[in-house]
N, C-alpha and C positions, 0 to 999 in steps of 0.2 A: 707337936709339930710346929716348925717355924712358919712365919708368914710367907716365906719364900716358897713353901710347898702348899700354900692355900690360895684359893682364888679370891681376890678381893678387888672391888671396883675403884678404890681410892676416892679422893674427893677433889673438889675445885675444878676450875676451868681446864687445867692441864689434863686431868684425867678424862674429862669429857672430850677434849680435842683428840687425845690419843685413842680413845674408844671409837670416835667417829672415823678416824683414819683407818683403824683396824677393820671396821665394818666395810668401808669403801674398798680396802684391799681384798677382803674375802669375797665381796660381790664381783670385783674385777676378775679374780681367779676363777670364780664360778662361771662367769661369762665365757672365759677362755676354754674351760672344760666343755661347756655346752657347745661352743662353736666347733671344737674338735670332733665331737660325735656327729653333730649335724653335717659338717662338711664331709666326714668320712662316709656317711650313709645316704647323702642327699640324692644320689642317682639311682637308688634302689627302690623297688616297689615295697609297699608295706610288708608283704609276706617275706620278701628277701631280707629286709631289715630284721624282722623277727627271727628268721633262721640264722642270721649272723651271730646271735647270742649263743646258740648251740655250737655252730661251726667254729667260732672263735674260742670254744671251750670255756665259756663263762657261765654256763648253766649249771646250777648245783642240784637241780631236780626237786626243788621245793614245791612245785605245783601251783605257785601263786598266779602265774599267767592263765592257767585254766580257770581259776576262780574269777579273775578279773574279766576275761573275755566271755566266759560261760563254757560249759562242757560241750555244747553243741558246735562251738567254733574251734576250741583247742582242747585236746585231751592228752593226758600223760599216758605214754605207751612204753612198753619194753622194746628197745631197738637193738640193732645188730651188735653194738658194742656192749650189750648186756646191761646198760644203764636204763633208767626211766627218763625219757625226754618228751617235751611237748611237741605234739604233732597238730598242725593246723588242719582241721576237718573241713573248713570252709574258707572262702577268700576273706582276708583280713583287710579292714579299712584303716585309714590314716589315724583316726582318733583312738581306735582300739590299740594299735601298736604304740602310739604315743603314751597311752596310759600304762601299758606294760613296761615300757622303758622307764617311766617314772617310778614304778613299783618294784621292778626286778632287782634282787640283791646282786645280780651279775652286772648291772649297769649303774647302780646308785648305792653307795655305802656311806652311811653317816654315823657319827657317834651319838652319845646321849643328847636328845633334843635340848636345845638351849633353855627352854622354859622349865626343864626339870633340874637344871644345874643351880644349886644353892651357892651363895657367895662364900660361905665358909667351908665348902667341900674341899677335900684333898685333891691334888692333881699330880699326875706323873706322866711323862712322855710315853712310856711303854704301856702303863696300865690305866691311863685315862683318869676320869672323874671317879671319886669314891668318897663315901662318908664313913664307912667302917670296913676294916679288913680284920678277919679273925679266923682262927681254926674253929670248926664246928662239925657236928655229926648228929645223926638221928638218935634221939634219946631212947627210943625203943630198940633193944638189941636185935630183934628180928628184922626190923626195917633197915637198921644199919648193916646187917649181914647180907641181905639180898640186893641192896642198892649198889650203885657204882661208888667205890671208895667208902664214903661215910654215909651215903643215903640222904644227903641234905635235900636234894630236890624232891625226892619221894616224900620225905617228912613234911616239907612245905606244902606239897599238894594235899596231903592228908589233913594238915591243919586248916588250909583254906576251905576245904569241903566240910569238914566236921565242925568248924566254928561257924559255918554259914556265911563266911565272907564272900564266897562265890558259889555259883550253882554248878559249875562244870569246869573241868580242866581239859584244855586242848593240848595234847602232847603226842608222843609216838610210842608204838609198841611193835612187837614182832609181827610181820605181815603174815596173813593166813595163806595167800596165794603163793608167794615166794618167801618162805620162812627165813632165808638169809637176809632179806630186805626188812625195812621198817614200813609202817603205815600210820596214817593219822589215827589217833585214838581220842575218844570223848569219854572222860571218866566222871562219874557222878557219885561214886561211893568208894569205900576203902578197898573192896575186892577189885574194882576196876583199876585203881591206882597201882595196887601191888602186882597185878598181872602185867602191867606195863613197866615195872621197875627194871633198871639196868640199861646199859648202853647199846646203841645200834650203830655199828660201824659199816653202814651200807646205805644205799639210796633210800630216802624217806621223804615222801611228798606231804609234809606236815601241813602245808597251807593250801592243799589242793581244793578245798571247799570252804575256805575261811569266810568268804562273802556270804555264802549260804548259811554258815553258822551264825554270823552276825544277824542275818535276816531272821532266823528262828529265835535267837535270843532277844532281839528287839520286840518281836511279836509276843513273846512269853514274859517279857519284863525280867529277864535273867541277866546275870553277869558271869563272866568267865575269867580264868587266868590262863596264860599261855606259857608252856615250857618247851624250848627247842634249842637248836643250835644258834650261834650268833648270826649266821646267815638268815635263819628263819626269823629271828627278832628284827634284823635289818629290814626284811621284806614287810613285816607287820608294821614297823615304824614308818616305812615308806607309804604303805597303804593308808596309814592314819592321816597323811597330808592330803589325801584324796577323799577319804571317808571318815568323817568325824565320829562315827559310831565306834571306831576302834578304841578311842580313848575313853568313851563313856561306858562301853560294855566290857572291854578287857581291862580289868583293874590292875593286873600285874603281868609283866613280861620278864620271864626268868630264863637264864641260859646257862649251859655248861661251857667252860673254857674248852675250846675244841682244837684238837690236833689234826682234824680231818678224818675222812673215812677211807677205807681201802677201796681202790678201784675194783669194780666187780670182776674184771678179768683176772686180777691178782688174787682176789678172794677165791675164785673157782679153781685157780691153780693150787692154792693152799689146800683146798678140799680134795682135789684130785691126788695130791701127794699123800693124802691120808687114805686113799682108796674110796673116796666118797664122790659119786656123781652128783651134779647139782640138782637133778630132778629127783634124787633119792633123799634129799634133806627134808626131814619132818620138822625139826626145830634146831635153832642155832642160838646158843647163849654166848655172847661175846665175852662177858665178864659179869661179876656179881657172885653172890653166895660165897663171900670171902673178899679179901682185898689183895690183889685184884680179883681173885677167883679164876677158875679154869675156863678156857674156851671149850664149850661142850656141844657136841653135835649128836642128835638122835636121827637115825635113818628110818625110812619107811619099811625097810626089811628087818627092823628090830635091833640094829646095832647101836651101841653108844661109844662115842670116841671123845676122849678128853685130852687136851694139850694145855700146857702152861701158857698163860697170857704172853710171856716172852717168846714162846715158840711162834705165836701168831704175829706179833708186831715186831719182834727183834728187840735188841737191848738198847738201841738208841734210834734217833730219827733218821739216820742214814739208811736204815733198812726199810723205812716206810714206803709203800707204794700208793701214792696219792693222786687223785685227779689234778689236772693243771689248776683248776679254779682254787683248790685248797692251797696250792703252793704260792698263789699270789693274793691270798685273802688279806684284805686290809683290816679286818676286824674278826680275828679268831678268839679274842679275849672277852667278848661280850660287852663291848663299850656301850652299846645302846640299851642294854638290859637294866631293869631295876635292881636285879641281883644276878651276879655271875658266880659260878661255883667251879673250883678247880681241884685237881689231884694235888697231893702234897709229897710226892716222892722226890727226894733230893736228886738232882740231875735229870729229872723228867721221866724216869722209868723205875719200876720196882726192882729190887734185887732178887736174886734167886733164893737167897737165904731169908728166913723169917716171915715168909708170906702167910703161913698157916697161923702165926701168932699175931698178925696185924689186924686189929678190928676195923680199921679204916677211918681216916680223918680227911675232911675237905678243907680247902681254903675258900672262904666266902668273901666276896666283894659286894657290899651294899653300895650302889651308886647314887640312887635317888633317895629323897626323904621317904617316899613310899616304901622302897625296899628296905631302908634302915628300920623303919617302924614295923614292917612285917617281920623282919628278923627278930626284933625285940619281943613282939607278941608271941611268936612261935616258941621262943625260949621260955617266956613266962608261962605259957600254957603247957609246957612239958613235952613238946614235940621235938625240940632241938636242945642240944647241949653245946656250950661253947668253951673253947680253951684259950690259948694265949692270943693276944693281939698281934697282928702281923703288919709288916711294912711292905712297900713295893719291892724292896730288895730281897725280902723273904720269898716273894712270888717269883722273882728272877731265878732263885735257886731251885724252886720246884718246877719251873717252866722255862728252862733256858732256850728251848726250841722256839717258844713264842717270842722271846726277846730277839733272837736272831732273825726270825721272819719279819717282825715289825720293822727292824732296821733295814731289811733288804727290799721291802715291797716297793718303795718309791723308785728305786733303780730298776726293778723289774717292770714297773709300769712304763718307765722311759723306754725300755727295750720293746715292750708291746706297742707303744705308740710309734716308734720308729719303724716297726714292721707293718704298720697300717692296721693294727688290730683294735677291737673294742677295748677301751680302757674305762673303768667305772668312774663316774662322778663321785668324788670323795670329799667329805667335809668333817671337820672336828676329830680327825684321827692322827694328826701330828706326824704324818709320814715324812715330810721334808726335814723337820728338825731331827727326827730319828736317823735319817740318812746322813746327816752331818756328823753323826758319831762314828761313821765309817770313814776309811781313807778314800780319796778319789780313786785309787786303784781298785779297791774293793767294789765301789759303786759301778765303776766302768765294767768290771768283770761280770757283775750281776746283769747289767743292762745288755752287754754284748751276748752273754750266754742265752738270755731270754729271747733276744731278737733272733739269734741263730736258730733256736728251736722253734720259734714261730714260723720262720721262713722255710724250714725244712719239713714242716708239718707235724713235728713231734708234739707241739702244743696246740694241736687242732683236733677236731672231731669230724668224721665224715657226715654228709647230710643224713639226718636220722631216718632210718627205714624200719618201720615196725616189724616185729617178729612174733608178737603175741596174737 
């Protein structure tokens, strides 16, 4: 790789001066972003400011606010739009809401922390910081088969536990109460990890009790690793700026490259079209047991329904029904993770032909030195196998929808701001340079369309009312 694609500090007074100017520019931009949110929300009570996150459709349902405030003050509940949303159980004070805004991935989104960026790391406007990009898959055929695509995240979880590097994996599994949803899982052995294998394209409050998990781990002298969506990792990185135990106890933060999850109303329409009522769902496997594997529903009255993954999602992203927050996600590529893992289907989706013969292969982006070294150890220990080295342009071909969204987000934020909506504080995600790759007409269309949908209520949520 040429020096142009590497981060390097240069030398001499000129480099130092340029670096100082860049720091001052970043601080100035950050002040402007903070001023916007402060001015937007200054006349609201703490409780009203907190509810604006949900009503402006910026809540992803991670549950971090419940853990920050405590379950006696905020609790994740099923609400009328069939999502899980935080409900204030008690009056909220200024400091609590300020801490939530600093931690929430709907109000603050940042790339890999600067302290984790090595000077010889690779850099790409779309794909961010990276030290290694490669194809990889779980070396155990059974793990490769049940996991999503190549089972890399499942294999890494097994390696971390069975090598003794961590004591527990914090991740997601199918929810017991609402099987179509996900729930936070704590895995301490192989059986736990394998039960949680596979994707969850539904609301999942993975961070709902992360502060309590840190409390218990600190008391027991244990360490953890975290596996979640890029939004989950963003929330955990945000929390680390408030709680230093995150970095000392959570040794690794791993993410899947995320296309978003299906809005629950759309999910239940899909099930209804199959003749399945939502209360009759006993289990729902979105994918896995093949690449991609069937979407499989078991009902409480003993039926089994299987549909192709393409029947569920459609053949391209134009058919996806996503929450608004997913459509304006500034980091769906796992910029803040130590390792991010993606599918490798050319064009972004599997073809109808050849699915049964595809064993599954992931693209792996090791971003930090910790992630790069973890990948190497998992390969050496026989948990992972690797294939060809990849480039950012290979990832473009596997994930064209991610490229398009990254280039569109800056303009969409402009539209949100002009509509008086919450716009996340963003850092180290290269949104403005990416927007320059669009024509002015394209950016204007994105901004105007987003503003229009914000003003007509399409990109909003009603005040959350519990139904559970």
